[in-house]
N, C-alpha and C positions, 0 to 999 in steps of 0.2 A: 690405932688398925698399924700393928708393927709392920707389917709389911707393905703398907701403905708406901708408895715415892712423894716425896718431898715435891713443895711445891716449887723450887730452885730447879729441881732437876726436869718437870714437867714442862718449865718457863721454856727449858734448854732444848724443848722438842719439838716438832715438824708436830702441823695441824693433824698432817693423815699420821703418823705414829699415835699422836694423842685419842685420834680416833679407833685405834686398833687396842687401844689400852682400858679405852671403855669399854669396849666389846667384850676385852676376856676380862673384864671385871663386872660384867653384864650390866653397866651402867648405859641407859639410854638415852642421847640425846639427839637434836635438830638436825639433820641432814647439813643445814646450813649455820648451823652454829660456829658461834666467833671459837676464837681459840683461849680466850679467859672462860667461858662459860663451860667451855670442855673440860678447865682443871678446877675450875667453880664445882662441877659435878662429880669430877674423881674422889676430888676431896672434901666431897659431904660425909658429914657423919652416915653412920649404916641404915639409921634409922630413915636419915629420909631421902636415900636414895632409892628410886620406885623403880619395880622391874616391868610395870604395864605402861599403862597409857596414861598414869597420873605423872610419870617422872619426863615423858614425852610432851606432855602439854607444860607442864613448869619449866623446862626447858626451852620451849616456841617461847612461851609467854616471856624468859625473860632474852631471848634474841630476839623477840618482836621488841621489847624496851629498848634495848639497845641500838636497836635499829634506827627507833626513832626519832628527831630531833628533839632536843630540850624545848620542854614548853610549860608552860606556868599555868597550872592548873585554875579558875575560877570557880567556885561556888555562890551559888544564889539563894539568900537567907528566903523562905518561904513570905508570901504576904497573906492578907486575909484574901480572903476570895473577891473582898468586894473591890480592892485594888487593883487585881490581877492583872497584869500586862499581857493583850490579845497577842494568843502564837505568832499570826503572820506578822507582829511588831519585831521580832528576834530577826527578819529577817533583811529588813531596813537598812543596813547597815554594808552590806552584801551590796546592793545596789547602786547605793551613793558612790560609791568610788567609781561605775563605771561611768557613772552620768558624770561627774565632776573626770573625770578623765576627757571627755570629748572636747575636741577643737572646739567646735559649736556653741561648748555648753557656754564660754566665756562673754559671747555678745547679746546672750538672752535681754532684752529689753526687761522692765516691771508691769508693762502693760501688759506682754506677754505673762509673766510669770500668774499675775490674775487671771491671764484668763483661762489658764489650765489651771488654778484653784477652781473660777467657776467651773470650768466643765466636772471636773471632779464633784463639787456640790451638786449639779446637775443630775447626773448620775448615781447618784445616792453614796457616793462612796465619802466614808469621815475621812478631816483633813492628815489622822498618821496613817492613813492608808496610803493617802495620793503618793507618794513617791514611791510606790511598791509598783506604779505604773510598767509598761515596759519598756524599755527605752529607745525602741522602734518606731512608739508612738511620738513618744515626744521628740526624737529626729524630725517624723513626720511633719508636727507641729509646725517645728523650725522650718523646715523647708517649704511652709507652704501646702503643701500637699493637704489635698479635701477641702481649701476653702471653696465656697461659692464666690463666682467672680463681683456677685452681686453687693457683697462688702469689700470690693476695692475703692477704697478712695481717691477722690479725685475727679474732672473734671473732662470730658471731651473735648477733643478740639478738633481741629480743620490741619488737612494734612493733602499738600502734594509731593509731589515727585516721579519718579522714574522709577519702574519697575526692575530687578537686578534677581532674575531664577538660579535656583540653584538646581542641583541635579534630582534633589530628593525631592521638590517637586513646587514645596515654599518658595518663598521668595521674604524681599525687604526691599521698602520704598526708600530709594537715595533722599533725601530729603534736601542734602547739602553738597549739590553737585554729585556727580557719578562715583564718586570715593566713600567709601562706610562712612557714615559717625555715629556718634550713641544716640542722635535724633530718629535717626531710620526708624518705618512702623514696617512689624512682620506681619506682610501676609500668606494665611494660611495656605494649603495644598487644595483645601475644599473650594476655597475663591476663585482660587487660578482654575481649576475644572470648569467651576458652575458659572464662570465670567469668560472662558477662552483665553487668558492673560496670557501675554507671549512678553519677553525681556526687551526691555526699549518704551511699555508702553507708557503714554503721561498719562496717570492716577490722580483724581483732587475724591478724598471722602474724608468719614471722620474717625479718631482712633481713641483710644482709650487707653489710661496710661499702663503699662508695668506694671504685674502683679509680683508677688513679691519674691516668686521665683522664675521669672521672665527678666531680661537684662533687655528689649526693645518694648516700645506702644506696640501695639496691635491694634491691627485694622478692624473697625465696627459693621462702619459700610462703605459701601460704594456711591459715590455720585456721579464720577464722570467718568470716561473712558475715552482716551484720546478729544477730547472736547464732546463728546456728546453723551447724553444719559445710556449708562450698557442697556438698558433694556430696547433699545432704539436701534442697536447696534445690527446691520446689516452681516449675512455671514461674511467674514475678512476672511480672502484668498490669502495665499500662501506666497513669501516676495519668491522665493523658489521655484515656485511654478507658473510664475508672471512670464510674458516671453520676452527676453529683448530685445530690440529693434537698434537701426543707426538713429540720433540723434538727427530732429526735425525744425525746433526751433532754436534761432540764437539766442545768444547770452551778450550783447552789446556792452563794452564796458567805457569807451570815453563819449564825450558828448560830441556835436556837431564839428564845436569850435576849438576840441582837447586839442592835443599834443602829449609828446612822450611816451614811455612803455603803453600804454593800456591804448592810446591810439595806434601804433603799430602793430598793436595786436589785433586790432578789429580791422586794420588794411590786410592784413596778411593772411589771417586766418581766424575768425572767432570762432567762439567757445562755443557749441552749443548743449542743450542740456542733455545731460545724458552723460557727458564726455567725458573721459581718464585724460586730465596731461601733468606733466611732469614739467614743474620752473628745475632745470639741472643750474646749479650753479659749481664750477669748479676753483679746486687751490681756496683761499680766503673768502671768494667773493662771496657774500649773503645775499640770499632771494628773500628774505623776510619782509626790508622794504616794501618790496614788490607783492609782497602777499597783504601788506597793507593799505599797499595804494588800489587791488582790487575787491579787499573785503570794504572800503568806505566805498566806492562806485557801487558794487551790488547791493548796497544798503540801500544809498541816496537813488538810485534812480533804477532798483524793480525792490518795491515794497514790499509786492506778491509772492516775493521767492522768499523762502525762508534760508537763513543764513548764518551757519556754524562757523565758527573758527576752532582748529586744534591745532592745540600746541603742548607738542609733547616733548620733555627733558630742556624745555626753553627757560632763560634768565628770569627771573620772578620780576625785577622791574618790566622788561617786557610784557609782562601776561598784564601787570599792572594796566601800563601803557595803550595796551590793543581792548582791554574793556571797558577802559576810560570813551574811548574811541566809538567801539558800537555801545553805545550803551542804552541806546533806544533801538538800533538798526538791525544788530544780530546778538547774539550770544557765543558766548566766550568760554570753551571747555580747555581743562588743561591740564599737567601734571608738570613739576620745576623740574630742575636737571638734580635736585636734591632728595629726589623721592627714589625710590629702590624701582625694577625692571616691571615688577609685580604690578604696580601702583600705572604705570604707563601702557600694559596692557589693560588693565582695566577699564580707564577713561577712555581710549582709540575705543575697545570692542563693543563697548553701553553708546560712546554715540556712535556708530556707525550700526547696533541696532536699533536706536531711537530713528534715525533717519531711512532705514527700512523700513518700521510700522507707518511713516510718514507717510511712504510712496504707497505701500498699499493700500490708503487710504484716498491717492492720487494726488498730489500734495509736490512740488516740484523744491529739492534743498540741493543746496552748492553748499561745499565744504571743501572748507580752504586750509589748506592742512603743513605744517612745519613743524617735524618733517618726519618723512619716510623714512630717509635713512635710520634717522635714530630710534624708531618704531622696529626696525631688522636687527638694531643691535640689542632691542631688551627683549624680542623676539627669543634671538643667538643666548644671552644671558639669563632667560628665564626658561630656556628649555634642555640646560646644564642639567638638572634633573630629570628630565627623561631621557636623555638620548644622549650617548654618546657622545666625547668632544667632535670625534670626526662628522657626525651628524647634524652637529647645533648646526652648521652654518645651513644647510641644507634644510633643515626646521626651519629655521629662520626666515628664508627666501621662501619656501612654501607657504607659511602663515603672509606675511607680507603682500604676495601676489593676492592672497584669496581676499585680504584687507583693501587693497585698490580695486581689488574685480568686484566690491560692492556696487561702486558706478556703475550705472548703466540707463537708459533711457526705456520703460517698460512698452509696452503694447497694453492697453485700456488702463492705463496707471499712472503712476508721477514720474518721478525721474529722481537718479543720485548724480549730479555734479561734484565730482570730487579734480582738484588741483592742487599737485602735492609737491613741494620740494626736496630733492636730492642732490646729494652731494659724491664728487667724484675728486680722480688727484689728488687725497686725501693724506695717504699712505697707506692706509689699511684697504687689504686686498677683498675684503667683505665687503666695502661701499662699492667698490670696483662692481662686483658682483650682481650686487642688490640691484646697481642703477642700469646694468646689460640687461639684466632680465625686466625690469617694469621696463626698460624702452619695448620690448616687444609687447605686451599688453597696451601701453599705451595709446590712443589716438590723436596726441597732442604735444608735444615736445616747446618747452622754450629753451633756449642755451644763453644763460649770462657767462659771455667769455673773463677770464682774470682782468682786472684792471680796469674795468668799464665804471663809467663815472655813475652820480645815483639815477635813482629811477626816475625823478623828474628831468632829468636833462637826457634820458636817453632816447632815442629816435629810431626808425625803424630800420636803420641800417646798420645799430649796433643789438638787435635783437632776432635770432634767426630762430625760425620756426617752422619744425618739420611738418610737412603739411603732405607726406605719401601717407601717413595713416589717417586720412582726413574721412570726414563725412558729408552726407549728402547736403550745402551750406551753399552750392555752387551758384544760387542767386544769389547771394550777401558779400562773395567774396570779390 
């Protein structure tokens, strides 16, 4: 066609101009056709240029072909019907990459693979169809969901520990002391409700091994609750509902012929069951030796009283020494100084809850605590995530007072006696504030001054006792 423009001229024009030229020549092109497609339609021989739907379809097909990425077409040679591949086999390659990319698939064991093959055989599915199973089902089998507990391999074992409850209602038996460990036993919320379990209960029972989807063993049977069979447990009172009263029974520490600090304490102001006492040390003076002497005296002279020595942020070697001293006469619960504040709080609070459960049952418990000042520091450090820095000190003091206030003598029940160490004149303003508030809550204070000799050499004149907040022990003075 002599009046048709040449390709070089058309290629120099814009796409919109090419569309106008195509419309003037009566050539129909797709609205989204590319520039080369429009030029080809304009330069096409007259017999190939359609004026109807054929031209539009052809242009659309050419445009779609140009938009699609280049692919390699594969053809499959027909095979005899007897050897034909099932239609579902064509979908297998699409499922396999998803399974291979699953992070958990690399940890599949040979036994589990055989189990999946067995499941496919039991369901009547042929071997080629087994990989077509849904990916979610494979993941469910990997996680152990849908399995019966009766298939768990392992023997039941005896368990013994303190119950630590969570806010969600379930809990764990701390079998290796008050801190979490891999051997802790899970206690379901249903069991907590069934036996009216509380934090700090001493529980013995039987546990089963952890299932594949679990981290801890689980409690199967509860044998004893605080030393008694659970069905025979009477209705237990709540600690906060019991009436606190003044101490009425004395706790003498020194013998008839004893001397030193313990004899001085007995002569000046006897400690009573249910007292809250402070051992105040100033400067670099340490009250730990006096705590050790008191622990030995209580263990030797009062075997009917349950003795607990609580050590917070203490040196590991001092914990070992105290544990060996009280190997048969008491228990030592500790968190050393190299542990985080959260562990200090967990040990102290679970210990106090344990003594509350014992007092509810009528037992007398003595807690010798070293040190209350370090617990206040742990509360201040642990509270920074929940309070503003200006409120952390106030929250720490409140929490420490709440802990110290757990010691009391209970009417028609047992008692909790707490003698705790505090430090003053350390250069830390928080320590002095805590000590001042604790003095208001204590009914006995033993002050150890700077430069005093060892505990074994102390006499009555070297230990000052604040008797203003005394108790009804007049006959024993």
